[in-house]
C-alpha positions, 0 to 999 in steps of 0.5 A: 500500500503506497503512502499518501503523498503531499502535492506542492502548494503553487500559486494557483492553489491560493485561489482554490483556498480562498474559494474554499474558505468562502464556502466554509464561511457561507455554509457554517455562518448559521452555526457561528451565529448560534455559537455567538449567541451562546457565548454572549447570553449563556454564562456557562459558555462565555469562555468560548468567545476567547478561544478564537482570539487565543488561537490567533495569538498563539499562531501570531507568536509562531509566525516567524517559525511557520512562515518558513514552512513549505505549504503542501496540499495534503489528502489527509486533511481532505479526509478530515474535512469530509468527516467534518462535513458528514458530521455537520450533515448528521447534525442537521438531519438529527437536529443536534446542535452539538454535532453542528458546532463540533463539525465547524471546528473539525471542518476548519481543521481539515480545511487548514490541513488540506490546503496548508499541509501536514507540517504546517498544521502540526506547527499550529496544532495547539492553536487549532486544538484550542478552538474546540473550547468554542463548542458548548458541552451538551446539556446531557453531559453537564447534567450528568457531571454537575449533580455529583459535583454539587454534592461534593461541593456541598459536603466539603463546604459543610466541613469547612463551615463546621471548622468555622464554628458555624452550625450547619446541617447538610441535606443533599445539596442544601445547607441548613443554617440556623437562620436560613437554608443555602442551596448549592445550585447547578451554577455552583457545581463548579463545572463552569469553572472547571472548563475555564480552568482546563482551558487556562491550564492547557495554555500554561502547560503548552508554554512549559517545555518540560513534560513533567511540569506540563503534567503537574499544571494539568493535574492542578486543574481539578484541585484548584477548581474544587478549592475555588468552588468550596471558597465561594460556597463557604463565603456565601454561607458565612455571610448568610450566617453572620450577616443575613440570608438575604446576602445570597440573593443580592449582587454580592452572591455574583460578586463572590462568584467572580472573586472566587474565580479570580482566586482560582485564576491567581492560584493557577498562574502562581502554580505556573509561575513557580514551576516555570522558575524551577531549573 
């Protein structure tokens, strides 16, 4: 069986590339519009809007390296592109938005691979991979993981509140305080933070050269996510007990969510900074 050979990229291919890109934009315009709506109006997917810009940034910082890479037509990329288009068709027939969204990224990667070649695509493989964070996770999957995460966060927060001498009784995802009840809702499960920290952790891991250090920063994602979530619930419970339960219904509740996320981001950055300094 003969290996698939790449075809040299000549000037005439630029016209074909631009034409293919235009067809891609026209075909996936409804999908991209739907993604933009989710990024702006669904907090669970707000991180998705950052993915294209992060991808472009990492391509830009590698511009001196990739501009010397010879471009070649690759039939392997054509196979990926066809797979993405079939996935898109399946998503349309089955009214499955996730498949349509996923096909946008896969088809774009295939398009790039086909027109630019394997060597070029390999050099920008991480920026292309980051584009998958544009795709919202299906509700069925988020529901499957959010419930056990809520229970874990509730159980751990009960323990921490007890250490602070705050009387608390746990019942499922409810924390009963002497002056009110605190519900650990889906938004407090930590799944949203986990996805954001995963993207951040992978970026930091990409910037590190040593494989062991890459692994350390990736393994730190889950503990930092859990800590951040427990911090948010514990602070909310403390304010509800020492001040008033109405604190959980005010803007302060949202502020605590932002504050805890910033704390998690800071921990992730400090972890990366500490590891990067070690020789």
